[in-house]
C-alpha positions as a printed Julia matrix, in Angstrom:
324×3 Matrix{Float64}:
 113.62   82.21   51.05
 115.22   83.24   54.35
 115.16   86.91   55.07
 118.11   88.54   56.86
 117.57   89.64   60.44
 116.95   93.37   60.75
 119.94   95.35   61.94
 119.72   97.78   64.81
 122.18  100.08   66.54
 124.59   98.38   68.89
 123.92   99.02   72.54
 126.61   99.42   75.17
 124.2    99.49   78.09
 125.43   97.72   81.2
 123.45   94.98   82.89
 120.78   96.12   85.34
 121.93   96.19   88.97
 119.89   95.3    92.08
 118.39   98.22   93.98
 117.92   99.27   97.62
 115.17   97.38   99.49
 112.8    99.34  101.72
 111.76   98.22  105.19
 108.76   95.91  105.57
 105.61   97.21  107.21
 104.66   96.58  110.81
 101.19   96.62  112.4
 100.05  100.18  112.93
 102.16  101.57  110.08
 100.85  104.72  108.44
 100.39  104.36  104.67
  99.45  107.1   102.22
  97.02  106.46   99.34
  97.55  108.67   96.29
  96.06  109.01   92.79
  98.87  109.89   90.35
  96.89  108.78   87.28
  93.17  108.38   86.67
  90.12  109.39   88.73
  89.17  107.19   91.67
  85.59  106.0    92.42
  84.74  106.94   95.99
  83.03  103.64   96.84
  85.97  101.57   95.61
  88.43  103.68   97.57
  86.34  103.23  100.72
  86.33   99.45  100.23
  90.1    99.38   99.77
  90.7   101.5   102.84
  88.6    99.09  104.89
  90.84   96.21  103.78
  93.97   98.13  104.73
  92.52   98.96  108.15
  91.73   95.27  108.56
  95.46   94.63  108.18
  96.05   96.97  111.15
  97.42   99.69  108.9
  96.61  103.39  109.27
  95.73  104.61  105.75
  95.62  108.33  105.02
  94.17  109.64  101.78
  96.02  112.39   99.92
  93.97  115.62   99.55
  93.38  115.41   95.78
  92.81  111.66   95.48
  89.12  112.03   94.6
  89.59  115.07   92.34
  88.9   115.2    88.62
  90.85  117.37   86.21
  88.69  120.34   85.11
  89.39  119.75   81.42
  90.35  116.09   81.07
  88.13  113.72   82.99
  90.58  110.83   82.56
  92.9   112.49   85.09
  92.53  112.6    88.88
  93.03  116.33   89.33
  95.63  118.62   87.81
  99.19  117.51   87.18
 100.46  119.92   89.83
  98.0   118.66   92.45
  98.72  115.0    91.76
 102.46  115.65   91.98
 102.05  117.69   95.18
 100.05  114.87   96.78
 102.7   112.34   95.89
 105.57  114.56   97.03
 103.94  115.34  100.36
 103.09  111.71  101.03
 106.58  110.46  100.25
 108.35  113.17  102.24
 106.11  112.8   105.3
 108.35  111.11  107.9
 105.32  109.45  109.52
 104.44  107.58  106.3
 106.0   104.13  105.78
 104.47  103.32  102.38
 102.82  105.04   99.44
 100.09  103.02   97.74
  98.49  104.01   94.46
  94.7   104.07   94.36
  94.48  103.14   90.67
  96.23  103.43   87.32
  94.68  104.64   84.07
  96.75  107.45   82.56
  98.59  110.48   83.86
 101.86  109.54   85.57
 104.02  110.71   82.68
 102.39  114.15   82.96
 103.35  114.55   86.64
 106.47  112.48   87.28
 108.89  115.21   86.15
 107.22  117.69   88.5
 108.47  115.69   91.48
 111.52  116.81   93.46
 113.63  113.68   93.21
 116.38  115.12   95.43
 113.79  115.45   98.21
 112.41  111.99   97.48
 115.87  110.45   97.78
 116.51  112.41  100.98
 113.27  111.09  102.5
 114.78  107.62  102.39
 113.53  104.23  101.14
 109.81  103.54  101.54
 107.45  100.92  100.2
 105.77  101.83   96.91
 102.97   99.79   95.3
 101.13  100.07   91.97
 100.97   98.79   88.41
  99.59   99.59   84.94
 100.21  103.33   84.25
 102.25  103.33   87.46
 104.98  101.6    85.4
 106.38  105.07   84.7
 106.84  105.63   88.44
 108.48  102.22   88.86
 110.97  103.25   86.18
 111.52  106.64   87.81
 112.16  105.13   91.24
 114.66  102.71   89.71
 116.6   105.32   87.73
 116.3   108.35   90.03
 116.12  106.83   93.51
 117.66  103.37   93.11
 114.76  101.83   95.0
 113.01   98.44   94.92
 109.27   98.87   94.22
 106.3    96.5    94.19
 104.29   95.81   91.05
 101.06   94.91   92.78
  97.34   95.56   93.2
  96.13   99.06   94.01
  93.99  100.23   96.89
  90.88  101.1    94.87
  91.3    98.44   92.2
  88.47   95.97   91.57
  91.09   93.23   91.29
  92.19   94.08   94.84
  88.98   94.75   96.73
  87.18   91.68   95.34
  89.96   89.08   95.29
  91.36   87.37   98.37
  94.37   85.91   96.56
  95.57   89.34   95.44
  95.03   90.73   98.92
  96.86   87.93  100.7
  99.88   87.91   98.38
 100.3    91.67   98.74
  99.82   91.43  102.51
 102.45   88.7   102.81
 104.89   90.74  100.73
 104.37   93.81  102.9
 104.5    92.16  106.34
 106.37   88.85  105.9
 108.34   89.09  102.65
 110.49   86.07  103.49
 107.33   83.93  103.17
 106.98   84.79   99.46
 110.57   84.54   98.29
 109.43   81.92   95.79
 106.59   83.27   93.68
 104.69   80.51   91.92
 102.88   81.22   88.67
  99.13   81.0    88.35
  97.49   77.75   87.27
  97.75   77.35   83.5
 101.14   78.97   83.18
 103.42   77.28   80.62
 106.94   77.73   79.34
 106.98   79.18   75.83
 110.76   78.81   75.88
 112.05   76.39   78.55
 115.04   76.97   80.76
 116.33   78.89   83.75
 117.67   82.42   83.94
 118.95   84.82   86.58
 118.7    88.59   86.64
 117.18   91.65   88.23
 113.39   91.74   87.95
 111.88   94.74   86.17
 109.15   95.65   83.7
 105.47   96.5    83.84
 102.91   97.61   81.3
 104.26   97.11   77.78
 102.85  100.32   76.28
 104.39  102.39   79.09
 107.8   100.8    78.7
 107.7   101.66   75.0
 106.49  105.2    75.77
 109.41  105.74   78.17
 112.01  105.22   75.45
 114.0   108.36   74.76
 113.42  110.03   78.12
 116.74  111.09   79.68
 115.9   109.25   82.91
 114.51  106.12   81.24
 116.21  102.8    81.82
 118.72  102.4    78.93
 117.97   98.7    78.41
 116.76   95.46   79.96
 120.18   93.85   79.58
 120.67   91.1    82.15
 117.13   91.45   83.48
 114.16   89.2    84.07
 111.56   91.24   82.22
 107.89   91.22   83.26
 105.43   92.28   80.56
 101.64   92.72   80.55
  99.04   95.08   79.13
  95.31   95.74   78.94
  92.77   96.72   76.28
  95.16   96.71   73.33
  94.68   95.42   69.8
  97.29   92.94   68.62
  98.81   95.3    66.08
  99.42   97.87   68.82
 101.17   95.28   71.0
 103.19   94.37   67.91
 104.2    98.01   67.51
 105.31   98.35   71.15
 107.39   95.16   71.02
 108.89   96.07   67.66
 109.79   99.52   68.98
 111.64   97.98   71.93
 113.39   95.51   69.64
 114.42   98.15   67.1
 115.75  100.4    69.87
 117.94   97.57   71.16
 116.2    97.82   74.53
 115.7    94.05   74.69
 119.29   93.18   73.74
 120.79   90.91   76.39
 117.59   90.36   78.36
 118.03   87.24   80.52
 114.45   85.93   80.71
 110.83   87.0    80.18
 107.73   86.61   82.34
 104.41   87.32   80.64
 101.42   88.39   82.71
  97.85   89.19   81.75
  96.54   90.59   78.46
  93.06   91.43   79.69
  90.6    93.0    77.23
  93.1    92.6    74.41
  92.17   90.69   71.25
  91.91   86.91   71.42
  94.66   85.41   73.55
  95.55   83.07   70.69
  96.4    86.13   68.59
  98.37   87.77   71.4
 100.2    84.54   72.21
 101.24   84.08   68.58
 102.55   87.64   68.53
 104.55   87.19   71.73
 106.17   84.06   70.36
 106.87   85.77   67.04
 108.41   88.93   68.49
 110.1    87.55   71.63
 110.78   83.88   70.93
 113.75   84.73   68.75
 115.58   86.23   71.71
 116.26   82.64   72.76
 115.82   83.22   76.49
 113.54   81.39   78.95
 110.0    82.72   78.64
 106.9    81.8    80.63
 103.3    82.84   79.85
 100.3    83.55   82.07
 102.46   83.97   85.15
  99.69   85.69   87.08
 100.5    89.39   87.47
  98.88   92.47   85.96
  95.27   93.23   85.06
  93.66   90.04   86.29
  91.89   88.62   89.3
  94.23   87.31   91.95
  97.21   89.21   90.56
 100.51   88.43   92.24
 102.77   91.1    93.71
 106.14   91.15   91.92
 109.09   93.11   93.36
 111.09   95.15   90.84
 114.79   95.72   91.47
 115.67   92.44   93.21
 117.81   89.62   91.82
 115.97   86.36   91.19
 115.99   83.1    89.27
 113.26   82.2    86.79
 112.47   78.54   86.15
 110.19   78.71   83.13
 109.15   75.05   83.18
 108.41   75.0    86.92
 106.72   78.4    86.72
 108.64   79.86   89.64
 110.45   83.11   90.34
 112.79   82.69   93.31
 114.15   85.87   94.87
 117.72   85.92   96.19
 116.49   88.05   99.11
 113.05   89.04  100.38
 111.56   92.03   98.57
 111.65   94.12  101.75
 114.15   94.19  104.58
């Protein structure tokens, strides 16, 4: 017996458009390190800062980066303090980039405290982070129209202990034309073969689902190359997030899908079967284990640029470098 496909509301969302690219970094550039989400271990931050100094950058640490919230120890300081740090860093004319120290949880509590008029007025800057930082990637896209970098964070274990992650981020920041073609990690395979073009976007699956319904959330992934990854989730939870996006029509018209890491989730066989079950029916090119997210050697992926995905070759080729 063949069951009918579930119906969902029609969506009139327009295809995603490319965004404004910030300027690449130069030796000596001042970069701010902020903690908009979870608390940051001091020793890991120190190690990350040493790497940035080794790149001839001038990192400055926001005042509340090493704070802990007085009531909720999963937050790096109060919402107001985390927002103030971010605002001050972005609006400082001497700062060329804002780098997140780590993810965790907390961005959705502070992002609406930011003055987005002032952020837009401060002009395009480089922004780097992933995981919970997905909510800031979405905010920069919808409220500032700015290309951002889904990449390793300054105090992340995956950054301070992995040369591949360091070098790919460094190349993206200083010589973005050298990484216009991003090649998937070894072991990547096409779950659905083919090529597709679109604007790259995405991030942590649970955050994309949690953003639905917010007035400033992206209305859909129509016409996009969608990057998805997550960490520490049971398969049924991943199922719920994907089903929520499907039922909301958010995935209608997506052009292609890149799947990153599923670290600390249930067995990858279970996760892989779910991804095929929930996403395979979209009939668009889809590649697994591309090499971004919560894993060693994670690649830096620019969000907001137009690119071509070749699922069988395991390549994402940008029309233009991520940064000007």
